CHARMM-style PDB file with segment names, atoms N, HN, CA, C and O in Angstrom:
ATOM      1  N   MET     1      47.871 -10.245   1.818  1.00  0.00      PROA
ATOM      2  CA  MET     1      48.119 -11.656   1.800  1.00  0.00      PROA
ATOM      3  C   MET     1      48.288 -12.081   0.340  1.00  0.00      PROA
ATOM      4  O   MET     1      47.650 -11.530  -0.558  1.00  0.00      PROA
ATOM      5  N   ILE     2      49.143 -13.054   0.123  1.00  0.00      PROA
ATOM      6  HN  ILE     2      49.661 -13.502   0.852  1.00  0.00      PROA
ATOM      7  CA  ILE     2      49.400 -13.583  -1.214  1.00  0.00      PROA
ATOM      8  C   ILE     2      49.027 -15.066  -1.206  1.00  0.00      PROA
ATOM      9  O   ILE     2      49.411 -15.805  -0.299  1.00  0.00      PROA
ATOM     10  N   ILE     3      48.287 -15.490  -2.210  1.00  0.00      PROA
ATOM     11  HN  ILE     3      47.976 -14.890  -2.947  1.00  0.00      PROA
ATOM     12  CA  ILE     3      47.885 -16.892  -2.336  1.00  0.00      PROA
ATOM     13  C   ILE     3      48.469 -17.445  -3.624  1.00  0.00      PROA
ATOM     14  O   ILE     3      48.299 -16.857  -4.693  1.00  0.00      PROA
ATOM     15  N   HSD     4      49.166 -18.590  -3.523  1.00  0.00      PROA
ATOM     16  HN  HSD     4      49.304 -19.068  -2.656  1.00  0.00      PROA
ATOM     17  CA  HSD     4      49.662 -19.288  -4.709  1.00  0.00      PROA
ATOM     18  C   HSD     4      48.541 -20.218  -5.151  1.00  0.00      PROA
ATOM     19  O   HSD     4      48.257 -21.212  -4.482  1.00  0.00      PROA
ATOM     20  N   LEU     5      47.913 -19.908  -6.257  1.00  0.00      PROA
ATOM     21  HN  LEU     5      48.143 -19.101  -6.801  1.00  0.00      PROA
ATOM     22  CA  LEU     5      46.691 -20.597  -6.681  1.00  0.00      PROA
ATOM     23  C   LEU     5      46.862 -22.095  -6.927  1.00  0.00      PROA
ATOM     24  O   LEU     5      46.003 -22.858  -6.485  1.00  0.00      PROA
ATOM     25  N   PRO     6      47.921 -22.572  -7.607  1.00  0.00      PROA
ATOM     26  CA  PRO     6      48.030 -24.013  -7.843  1.00  0.00      PROA
ATOM     27  C   PRO     6      48.143 -24.848  -6.566  1.00  0.00      PROA
ATOM     28  O   PRO     6      47.614 -25.959  -6.512  1.00  0.00      PROA
ATOM     29  N   THR     7      48.818 -24.337  -5.544  1.00  0.00      PROA
ATOM     30  HN  THR     7      49.248 -23.436  -5.587  1.00  0.00      PROA
ATOM     31  CA  THR     7      49.007 -25.114  -4.317  1.00  0.00      PROA
ATOM     32  C   THR     7      48.085 -24.679  -3.190  1.00  0.00      PROA
ATOM     33  O   THR     7      47.848 -25.448  -2.258  1.00  0.00      PROA
ATOM     34  N   GLY     8      47.563 -23.464  -3.255  1.00  0.00      PROA
ATOM     35  HN  GLY     8      47.755 -22.839  -4.012  1.00  0.00      PROA
ATOM     36  CA  GLY     8      46.726 -22.941  -2.188  1.00  0.00      PROA
ATOM     37  C   GLY     8      47.515 -22.427  -0.995  1.00  0.00      PROA
ATOM     38  O   GLY     8      46.925 -22.057   0.020  1.00  0.00      PROA
ATOM     39  N   LYS     9      48.826 -22.398  -1.098  1.00  0.00      PROA
ATOM     40  HN  LYS     9      49.305 -22.699  -1.923  1.00  0.00      PROA
ATOM     41  CA  LYS     9      49.681 -21.913  -0.005  1.00  0.00      PROA
ATOM     42  C   LYS     9      49.516 -20.402   0.135  1.00  0.00      PROA
ATOM     43  O   LYS     9      49.488 -19.679  -0.860  1.00  0.00      PROA
ATOM     44  N   THR    10      49.408 -19.932   1.376  1.00  0.00      PROA
ATOM     45  HN  THR    10      49.431 -20.519   2.185  1.00  0.00      PROA
ATOM     46  CA  THR    10      49.224 -18.504   1.619  1.00  0.00      PROA
ATOM     47  C   THR    10      50.458 -17.917   2.299  1.00  0.00      PROA
ATOM     48  O   THR    10      51.134 -18.582   3.084  1.00  0.00      PROA
ATOM     49  N   PHE    11      50.729 -16.671   1.982  1.00  0.00      PROA
ATOM     50  HN  PHE    11      50.180 -16.130   1.344  1.00  0.00      PROA
ATOM     51  CA  PHE    11      51.843 -15.929   2.562  1.00  0.00      PROA
ATOM     52  C   PHE    11      51.299 -14.592   3.042  1.00  0.00      PROA
ATOM     53  O   PHE    11      50.426 -14.003   2.404  1.00  0.00      PROA
ATOM     54  N   SER    12      51.812 -14.122   4.158  1.00  0.00      PROA
ATOM     55  HN  SER    12      52.521 -14.601   4.677  1.00  0.00      PROA
ATOM     56  CA  SER    12      51.306 -12.851   4.679  1.00  0.00      PROA
ATOM     57  C   SER    12      51.938 -11.648   4.006  1.00  0.00      PROA
ATOM     58  O   SER    12      51.392 -10.547   4.079  1.00  0.00      PROA
ATOM     59  N   ASN    13      53.094 -11.835   3.341  1.00  0.00      PROA
ATOM     60  HN  ASN    13      53.537 -12.730   3.281  1.00  0.00      PROA
ATOM     61  CA  ASN    13      53.716 -10.719   2.626  1.00  0.00      PROA
ATOM     62  C   ASN    13      54.626 -11.244   1.514  1.00  0.00      PROA
ATOM     63  O   ASN    13      54.854 -12.448   1.398  1.00  0.00      PROA
ATOM     64  N   ARG    14      55.141 -10.319   0.700  1.00  0.00      PROA
ATOM     65  HN  ARG    14      54.956  -9.341   0.794  1.00  0.00      PROA
ATOM     66  CA  ARG    14      55.998 -10.689  -0.436  1.00  0.00      PROA
ATOM     67  C   ARG    14      57.291 -11.337   0.031  1.00  0.00      PROA
ATOM     68  O   ARG    14      57.810 -12.235  -0.632  1.00  0.00      PROA
ATOM     69  N   LYS    15      57.809 -10.894   1.159  1.00  0.00      PROA
ATOM     70  HN  LYS    15      57.387 -10.165   1.697  1.00  0.00      PROA
ATOM     71  CA  LYS    15      59.075 -11.423   1.667  1.00  0.00      PROA
ATOM     72  C   LYS    15      58.969 -12.921   1.941  1.00  0.00      PROA
ATOM     73  O   LYS    15      59.870 -13.678   1.577  1.00  0.00      PROA
ATOM     74  N   GLU    16      57.886 -13.358   2.575  1.00  0.00      PROA
ATOM     75  HN  GLU    16      57.155 -12.743   2.870  1.00  0.00      PROA
ATOM     76  CA  GLU    16      57.690 -14.785   2.849  1.00  0.00      PROA
ATOM     77  C   GLU    16      57.599 -15.584   1.555  1.00  0.00      PROA
ATOM     78  O   GLU    16      58.195 -16.655   1.444  1.00  0.00      PROA
ATOM     79  N   ALA    17      56.861 -15.073   0.585  1.00  0.00      PROA
ATOM     80  HN  ALA    17      56.377 -14.203   0.675  1.00  0.00      PROA
ATOM     81  CA  ALA    17      56.710 -15.775  -0.694  1.00  0.00      PROA
ATOM     82  C   ALA    17      58.041 -15.860  -1.421  1.00  0.00      PROA
ATOM     83  O   ALA    17      58.364 -16.890  -2.014  1.00  0.00      PROA
ATOM     84  N   LYS    18      58.808 -14.788  -1.379  1.00  0.00      PROA
ATOM     85  HN  LYS    18      58.545 -13.952  -0.898  1.00  0.00      PROA
ATOM     86  CA  LYS    18      60.101 -14.756  -2.058  1.00  0.00      PROA
ATOM     87  C   LYS    18      61.076 -15.739  -1.413  1.00  0.00      PROA
ATOM     88  O   LYS    18      61.851 -16.384  -2.118  1.00  0.00      PROA
ATOM     89  N   ILE    19      61.050 -15.864  -0.091  1.00  0.00      PROA
ATOM     90  HN  ILE    19      60.421 -15.340   0.482  1.00  0.00      PROA
ATOM     91  CA  ILE    19      61.911 -16.831   0.596  1.00  0.00      PROA
ATOM     92  C   ILE    19      61.492 -18.254   0.243  1.00  0.00      PROA
ATOM     93  O   ILE    19      62.348 -19.111   0.021  1.00  0.00      PROA
ATOM     94  N   TYR    20      60.197 -18.516   0.188  1.00  0.00      PROA
ATOM     95  HN  TYR    20      59.501 -17.820   0.368  1.00  0.00      PROA
ATOM     96  CA  TYR    20      59.693 -19.859  -0.096  1.00  0.00      PROA
ATOM     97  C   TYR    20      60.024 -20.303  -1.525  1.00  0.00      PROA
ATOM     98  O   TYR    20      60.517 -21.413  -1.728  1.00  0.00      PROA
ATOM     99  N   PHE    21      59.757 -19.442  -2.516  1.00  0.00      PROA
ATOM    100  HN  PHE    21      59.357 -18.541  -2.351  1.00  0.00      PROA
ATOM    101  CA  PHE    21      59.954 -19.809  -3.919  1.00  0.00      PROA
ATOM    102  C   PHE    21      61.362 -19.534  -4.424  1.00  0.00      PROA
ATOM    103  O   PHE    21      61.786 -20.128  -5.416  1.00  0.00      PROA
ATOM    104  N   GLY    22      62.081 -18.657  -3.770  1.00  0.00      PROA
ATOM    105  HN  GLY    22      61.736 -18.175  -2.965  1.00  0.00      PROA
ATOM    106  CA  GLY    22      63.343 -18.163  -4.303  1.00  0.00      PROA
ATOM    107  C   GLY    22      63.053 -16.899  -5.086  1.00  0.00      PROA
ATOM    108  O   GLY    22      62.010 -16.784  -5.730  1.00  0.00      PROA
ATOM    109  N   ALA    23      63.972 -15.954  -5.031  1.00  0.00      PROA
ATOM    110  HN  ALA    23      64.820 -16.047  -4.508  1.00  0.00      PROA
ATOM    111  CA  ALA    23      63.726 -14.631  -5.609  1.00  0.00      PROA
ATOM    112  C   ALA    23      63.448 -14.689  -7.105  1.00  0.00      PROA
ATOM    113  O   ALA    23      62.505 -14.056  -7.580  1.00  0.00      PROA
ATOM    114  N   THR    24      64.249 -15.432  -7.851  1.00  0.00      PROA
ATOM    115  HN  THR    24      65.016 -15.945  -7.465  1.00  0.00      PROA
ATOM    116  CA  THR    24      64.105 -15.464  -9.309  1.00  0.00      PROA
ATOM    117  C   THR    24      62.757 -16.043  -9.724  1.00  0.00      PROA
ATOM    118  O   THR    24      62.067 -15.465 -10.563  1.00  0.00      PROA
ATOM    119  N   TYR    25      62.377 -17.180  -9.143  1.00  0.00      PROA
ATOM    120  HN  TYR    25      62.938 -17.650  -8.462  1.00  0.00      PROA
ATOM    121  CA  TYR    25      61.106 -17.814  -9.498  1.00  0.00      PROA
ATOM    122  C   TYR    25      59.921 -16.953  -9.045  1.00  0.00      PROA
ATOM    123  O   TYR    25      58.918 -16.853  -9.751  1.00  0.00      PROA
ATOM    124  N   TYR    26      60.041 -16.334  -7.869  1.00  0.00      PROA
ATOM    125  HN  TYR    26      60.857 -16.416  -7.295  1.00  0.00      PROA
ATOM    126  CA  TYR    26      58.961 -15.473  -7.388  1.00  0.00      PROA
ATOM    127  C   TYR    26      58.733 -14.302  -8.334  1.00  0.00      PROA
ATOM    128  O   TYR    26      57.594 -13.989  -8.677  1.00  0.00      PROA
ATOM    129  N   TYR    27      59.818 -13.655  -8.754  1.00  0.00      PROA
ATOM    130  HN  TYR    27      60.744 -13.909  -8.475  1.00  0.00      PROA
ATOM    131  CA  TYR    27      59.671 -12.523  -9.678  1.00  0.00      PROA
ATOM    132  C   TYR    27      59.079 -12.975 -11.008  1.00  0.00      PROA
ATOM    133  O   TYR    27      58.327 -12.233 -11.640  1.00  0.00      PROA
ATOM    134  N   LYS    28      59.417 -14.195 -11.434  1.00  0.00      PROA
ATOM    135  HN  LYS    28      60.027 -14.797 -10.921  1.00  0.00      PROA
ATOM    136  CA  LYS    28      58.828 -14.740 -12.664  1.00  0.00      PROA
ATOM    137  C   LYS    28      57.315 -14.916 -12.479  1.00  0.00      PROA
ATOM    138  O   LYS    28      56.535 -14.543 -13.355  1.00  0.00      PROA
ATOM    139  N   LEU    29      56.906 -15.481 -11.344  1.00  0.00      PROA
ATOM    140  HN  LEU    29      57.540 -15.784 -10.633  1.00  0.00      PROA
ATOM    141  CA  LEU    29      55.476 -15.654 -11.062  1.00  0.00      PROA
ATOM    142  C   LEU    29      54.757 -14.304 -11.012  1.00  0.00      PROA
ATOM    143  O   LEU    29      53.654 -14.156 -11.537  1.00  0.00      PROA
ATOM    144  N   GLU    30      55.390 -13.340 -10.383  1.00  0.00      PROA
ATOM    145  HN  GLU    30      56.286 -13.460  -9.956  1.00  0.00      PROA
ATOM    146  CA  GLU    30      54.784 -12.017 -10.261  1.00  0.00      PROA
ATOM    147  C   GLU    30      54.646 -11.338 -11.624  1.00  0.00      PROA
ATOM    148  O   GLU    30      53.662 -10.644 -11.882  1.00  0.00      PROA
ATOM    149  N   LYS    31      55.622 -11.539 -12.480  1.00  0.00      PROA
ATOM    150  HN  LYS    31      56.421 -12.103 -12.271  1.00  0.00      PROA
ATOM    151  CA  LYS    31      55.595 -10.934 -13.813  1.00  0.00      PROA
ATOM    152  C   LYS    31      54.506 -11.559 -14.688  1.00  0.00      PROA
ATOM    153  O   LYS    31      53.840 -10.854 -15.445  1.00  0.00      PROA
ATOM    154  N   GLU    32      54.322 -12.891 -14.587  1.00  0.00      PROA
ATOM    155  HN  GLU    32      54.863 -13.465 -13.972  1.00  0.00      PROA
ATOM    156  CA  GLU    32      53.309 -13.585 -15.395  1.00  0.00      PROA
ATOM    157  C   GLU    32      51.887 -13.236 -14.959  1.00  0.00      PROA
ATOM    158  O   GLU    32      50.971 -13.274 -15.781  1.00  0.00      PROA
ATOM    159  N   LYS    33      51.685 -12.900 -13.696  1.00  0.00      PROA
ATOM    160  HN  LYS    33      52.429 -12.869 -13.029  1.00  0.00      PROA
ATOM    161  CA  LYS    33      50.379 -12.492 -13.154  1.00  0.00      PROA
ATOM    162  C   LYS    33      49.272 -13.516 -13.382  1.00  0.00      PROA
ATOM    163  O   LYS    33      48.160 -13.158 -13.770  1.00  0.00      PROA
ATOM    164  N   ARG    34      49.579 -14.796 -13.139  1.00  0.00      PROA
ATOM    165  HN  ARG    34      50.483 -15.087 -12.824  1.00  0.00      PROA
ATOM    166  CA  ARG    34      48.495 -15.771 -13.275  1.00  0.00      PROA
ATOM    167  C   ARG    34      48.437 -16.779 -12.138  1.00  0.00      PROA
ATOM    168  O   ARG    34      47.362 -17.316 -11.871  1.00  0.00      PROA
ATOM    169  N   ASP    35      49.542 -17.061 -11.456  1.00  0.00      PROA
ATOM    170  HN  ASP    35      50.415 -16.625 -11.672  1.00  0.00      PROA
ATOM    171  CA  ASP    35      49.533 -18.054 -10.384  1.00  0.00      PROA
ATOM    172  C   ASP    35      49.481 -17.441  -8.987  1.00  0.00      PROA
ATOM    173  O   ASP    35      49.337 -18.165  -8.003  1.00  0.00      PROA
ATOM    174  N   LEU    36      49.594 -16.134  -8.890  1.00  0.00      PROA
ATOM    175  HN  LEU    36      49.711 -15.545  -9.690  1.00  0.00      PROA
ATOM    176  CA  LEU    36      49.546 -15.462  -7.594  1.00  0.00      PROA
ATOM    177  C   LEU    36      48.310 -14.583  -7.517  1.00  0.00      PROA
ATOM    178  O   LEU    36      47.955 -13.895  -8.474  1.00  0.00      PROA
ATOM    179  N   GLN    37      47.665 -14.619  -6.363  1.00  0.00      PROA
ATOM    180  HN  GLN    37      47.953 -15.178  -5.586  1.00  0.00      PROA
ATOM    181  CA  GLN    37      46.521 -13.743  -6.127  1.00  0.00      PROA
ATOM    182  C   GLN    37      46.837 -12.893  -4.902  1.00  0.00      PROA
ATOM    183  O   GLN    37      47.176 -13.418  -3.842  1.00  0.00      PROA
ATOM    184  N   PHE    38      46.724 -11.591  -5.055  1.00  0.00      PROA
ATOM    185  HN  PHE    38      46.448 -11.165  -5.917  1.00  0.00      PROA
ATOM    186  CA  PHE    38      46.998 -10.666  -3.969  1.00  0.00      PROA
ATOM    187  C   PHE    38      45.676 -10.210  -3.376  1.00  0.00      PROA
ATOM    188  O   PHE    38      44.781  -9.770  -4.097  1.00  0.00      PROA
ATOM    189  N   THR    39      45.557 -10.317  -2.055  1.00  0.00      PROA
ATOM    190  HN  THR    39      46.284 -10.675  -1.468  1.00  0.00      PROA
ATOM    191  CA  THR    39      44.360  -9.831  -1.373  1.00  0.00      PROA
ATOM    192  C   THR    39      44.763  -8.674  -0.476  1.00  0.00      PROA
ATOM    193  O   THR    39      45.887  -8.632   0.024  1.00  0.00      PROA
ATOM    194  N   HSD    40      43.855  -7.740  -0.271  1.00  0.00      PROA
ATOM    195  HN  HSD    40      42.941  -7.774  -0.676  1.00  0.00      PROA
ATOM    196  CA  HSD    40      44.152  -6.538   0.500  1.00  0.00      PROA
ATOM    197  C   HSD    40      43.296  -6.522   1.759  1.00  0.00      PROA
ATOM    198  O   HSD    40      42.388  -5.700   1.883  1.00  0.00      PROA
ATOM    199  N   ASP    41      43.578  -7.419   2.685  1.00  0.00      PROA
ATOM    200  HN  ASP    41      44.315  -8.087   2.584  1.00  0.00      PROA
ATOM    201  CA  ASP    41      42.793  -7.488   3.911  1.00  0.00      PROA
ATOM    202  C   ASP    41      42.896  -6.212   4.730  1.00  0.00      PROA
ATOM    203  O   ASP    41      41.893  -5.753   5.277  1.00  0.00      PROA
ATOM    204  N   ILE    42      44.067  -5.639   4.825  1.00  0.00      PROA
ATOM    205  HN  ILE    42      44.881  -6.012   4.381  1.00  0.00      PROA
ATOM    206  CA  ILE    42      44.283  -4.462   5.656  1.00  0.00      PROA
ATOM    207  C   ILE    42      43.535  -3.263   5.085  1.00  0.00      PROA
ATOM    208  O   ILE    42      42.933  -2.495   5.836  1.00  0.00      PROA
ATOM    209  N   GLN    43      43.565  -3.095   3.775  1.00  0.00      PROA
ATOM    210  HN  GLN    43      44.054  -3.719   3.165  1.00  0.00      PROA
ATOM    211  CA  GLN    43      42.900  -1.949   3.168  1.00  0.00      PROA
ATOM    212  C   GLN    43      41.393  -2.005   3.370  1.00  0.00      PROA
ATOM    213  O   GLN    43      40.772  -0.982   3.655  1.00  0.00      PROA
ATOM    214  N   SER    44      40.797  -3.184   3.225  1.00  0.00      PROA
ATOM    215  HN  SER    44      41.302  -4.015   2.993  1.00  0.00      PROA
ATOM    216  CA  SER    44      39.352  -3.271   3.393  1.00  0.00      PROA
ATOM    217  C   SER    44      38.969  -2.999   4.846  1.00  0.00      PROA
ATOM    218  O   SER    44      37.941  -2.372   5.104  1.00  0.00      PROA
ATOM    219  N   ALA    45      39.779  -3.460   5.794  1.00  0.00      PROA
ATOM    220  HN  ALA    45      40.613  -3.969   5.584  1.00  0.00      PROA
ATOM    221  CA  ALA    45      39.488  -3.191   7.197  1.00  0.00      PROA
ATOM    222  C   ALA    45      39.580  -1.696   7.480  1.00  0.00      PROA
ATOM    223  O   ALA    45      38.762  -1.150   8.220  1.00  0.00      PROA
ATOM    224  N   THR    46      40.558  -1.043   6.900  1.00  0.00      PROA
ATOM    225  HN  THR    46      41.223  -1.486   6.298  1.00  0.00      PROA
ATOM    226  CA  THR    46      40.714   0.395   7.087  1.00  0.00      PROA
ATOM    227  C   THR    46      39.532   1.131   6.480  1.00  0.00      PROA
ATOM    228  O   THR    46      39.028   2.085   7.073  1.00  0.00      PROA
ATOM    229  N   TYR    47      39.084   0.705   5.312  1.00  0.00      PROA
ATOM    230  HN  TYR    47      39.494  -0.070   4.830  1.00  0.00      PROA
ATOM    231  CA  TYR    47      37.951   1.349   4.650  1.00  0.00      PROA
ATOM    232  C   TYR    47      36.687   1.195   5.495  1.00  0.00      PROA
ATOM    233  O   TYR    47      35.923   2.149   5.640  1.00  0.00      PROA
ATOM    234  N   GLU    48      36.459  -0.003   6.058  1.00  0.00      PROA
ATOM    235  HN  GLU    48      37.080  -0.778   5.940  1.00  0.00      PROA
ATOM    236  CA  GLU    48      35.285  -0.204   6.897  1.00  0.00      PROA
ATOM    237  C   GLU    48      35.351   0.692   8.130  1.00  0.00      PROA
ATOM    238  O   GLU    48      34.331   1.226   8.565  1.00  0.00      PROA
ATOM    239  N   TYR    49      36.532   0.856   8.688  1.00  0.00      PROA
ATOM    240  HN  TYR    49      37.361   0.423   8.335  1.00  0.00      PROA
ATOM    241  CA  TYR    49      36.695   1.734   9.842  1.00  0.00      PROA
ATOM    242  C   TYR    49      36.339   3.170   9.467  1.00  0.00      PROA
ATOM    243  O   TYR    49      35.705   3.885  10.244  1.00  0.00      PROA
ATOM    244  N   GLY    50      36.749   3.584   8.277  1.00  0.00      PROA
ATOM    245  HN  GLY    50      37.264   3.004   7.646  1.00  0.00      PROA
ATOM    246  CA  GLY    50      36.427   4.923   7.809  1.00  0.00      PROA
ATOM    247  C   GLY    50      34.930   5.115   7.642  1.00  0.00      PROA
ATOM    248  O   GLY    50      34.405   6.187   7.941  1.00  0.00      PROA
ATOM    249  N   LYS    51      34.236   4.089   7.167  1.00  0.00      PROA
ATOM    250  HN  LYS    51      34.662   3.217   6.924  1.00  0.00      PROA
ATOM    251  CA  LYS    51      32.786   4.180   6.996  1.00  0.00      PROA
ATOM    252  C   LYS    51      32.093   4.323   8.347  1.00  0.00      PROA
ATOM    253  O   LYS    51      31.131   5.080   8.471  1.00  0.00      PROA
ATOM    254  N   ILE    52      32.570   3.606   9.356  1.00  0.00      PROA
ATOM    255  HN  ILE    52      33.352   2.990   9.256  1.00  0.00      PROA
ATOM    256  CA  ILE    52      31.962   3.676  10.685  1.00  0.00      PROA
ATOM    257  C   ILE    52      32.120   5.086  11.249  1.00  0.00      PROA
ATOM    258  O   ILE    52      31.163   5.657  11.771  1.00  0.00      PROA
ATOM    259  N   ASN    53      33.317   5.644  11.145  1.00  0.00      PROA
ATOM    260  HN  ASN    53      34.095   5.180  10.721  1.00  0.00      PROA
ATOM    261  CA  ASN    53      33.555   7.000  11.651  1.00  0.00      PROA
ATOM    262  C   ASN    53      32.714   8.018  10.912  1.00  0.00      PROA
ATOM    263  O   ASN    53      32.208   8.955  11.530  1.00  0.00      PROA
ATOM    264  N   THR    54      32.550   7.866   9.615  1.00  0.00      PROA
ATOM    265  HN  THR    54      32.961   7.105   9.113  1.00  0.00      PROA
ATOM    266  CA  THR    54      31.744   8.792   8.828  1.00  0.00      PROA
ATOM    267  C   THR    54      30.297   8.765   9.300  1.00  0.00      PROA
ATOM    268  O   THR    54      29.667   9.815   9.428  1.00  0.00      PROA
ATOM    269  N   ASN    55      29.763   7.568   9.562  1.00  0.00      PROA
ATOM    270  HN  ASN    55      30.274   6.716   9.458  1.00  0.00      PROA
ATOM    271  CA  ASN    55      28.386   7.455  10.032  1.00  0.00      PROA
ATOM    272  C   ASN    55      28.213   8.127  11.389  1.00  0.00      PROA
ATOM    273  O   ASN    55      27.194   8.774  11.630  1.00  0.00      PROA
ATOM    274  N   LYS    56      29.194   7.984  12.279  1.00  0.00      PROA
ATOM    275  HN  LYS    56      30.022   7.459  12.083  1.00  0.00      PROA
ATOM    276  CA  LYS    56      29.098   8.611  13.598  1.00  0.00      PROA
ATOM    277  C   LYS    56      29.089  10.127  13.470  1.00  0.00      PROA
ATOM    278  O   LYS    56      28.342  10.804  14.176  1.00  0.00      PROA
ATOM    279  N   VAL    57      29.907  10.661  12.584  1.00  0.00      PROA
ATOM    280  HN  VAL    57      30.514  10.111  12.010  1.00  0.00      PROA
ATOM    281  CA  VAL    57      29.962  12.109  12.386  1.00  0.00      PROA
ATOM    282  C   VAL    57      28.630  12.606  11.847  1.00  0.00      PROA
ATOM    283  O   VAL    57      28.152  13.659  12.269  1.00  0.00      PROA
ATOM    284  N   GLN    58      28.019  11.866  10.919  1.00  0.00      PROA
ATOM    285  HN  GLN    58      28.407  11.010  10.576  1.00  0.00      PROA
ATOM    286  CA  GLN    58      26.734  12.271  10.360  1.00  0.00      PROA
ATOM    287  C   GLN    58      25.645  12.247  11.430  1.00  0.00      PROA
ATOM    288  O   GLN    58      24.789  13.130  11.463  1.00  0.00      PROA
ATOM    289  N   GLU    59      25.675  11.226  12.316  1.00  0.00      PROA
ATOM    290  HN  GLU    59      26.371  10.508  12.289  1.00  0.00      PROA
ATOM    291  CA  GLU    59      24.680  11.143  13.379  1.00  0.00      PROA
ATOM    292  C   GLU    59      24.823  12.310  14.345  1.00  0.00      PROA
ATOM    293  O   GLU    59      23.821  12.862  14.800  1.00  0.00      PROA
ATOM    294  N   GLN    60      26.060  12.692  14.665  1.00  0.00      PROA
ATOM    295  HN  GLN    60      26.874  12.243  14.296  1.00  0.00      PROA
ATOM    296  CA  GLN    60      26.286  13.805  15.579  1.00  0.00      PROA
ATOM    297  C   GLN    60      25.839  15.124  14.956  1.00  0.00      PROA
ATOM    298  O   GLN    60      25.376  16.021  15.661  1.00  0.00      PROA
ATOM    299  N   GLY    61      25.978  15.241  13.642  1.00  0.00      PROA
ATOM    300  HN  GLY    61      26.354  14.513  13.070  1.00  0.00      PROA
ATOM    301  CA  GLY    61      25.583  16.463  12.955  1.00  0.00      PROA
ATOM    302  C   GLY    61      24.073  16.656  12.928  1.00  0.00      PROA
ATOM    303  O   GLY    61      23.602  17.786  12.802  1.00  0.00      PROA
ATOM    304  N   ASN    62      23.299  15.568  13.044  1.00  0.00      PROA
ATOM    305  HN  ASN    62      23.682  14.650  13.146  1.00  0.00      PROA
ATOM    306  CA  ASN    62      21.842  15.645  13.000  1.00  0.00      PROA
ATOM    307  C   ASN    62      21.232  16.095  14.322  1.00  0.00      PROA
ATOM    308  O   ASN    62      20.051  16.438  14.366  1.00  0.00      PROA
ATOM    309  N   ASP    63      22.017  16.102  15.408  1.00  0.00      PROA
ATOM    310  HN  ASP    63      22.977  15.823  15.373  1.00  0.00      PROA
ATOM    311  CA  ASP    63      21.479  16.469  16.730  1.00  0.00      PROA
ATOM    312  C   ASP    63      21.132  17.915  16.840  1.00  0.00      PROA
ATOM    313  OT1 ASP    63      20.671  18.362  17.890  1.00  0.00      PROA
TER     314      ASP     63
END
C-alpha cells in the first residue's frame, strides 16, 4: 500500500498512484522519497504465516 502523506490518500499499488498523480509527478514524488510512504502489508502477513508453520513443526518434533 502507498500513502501520500500530505493528503492521507491511500493507494493499493503503484499503478493506482501513478494514474491519480500522473506518471511524471508520481516519479518525481518517488525520487524525492519524502511525500510517499510504502507499507508492506502482504510481506508481514506472509512472515506471520511462516512463524505459525515453524511453531507447528517444532511442536510436532517434540512428540
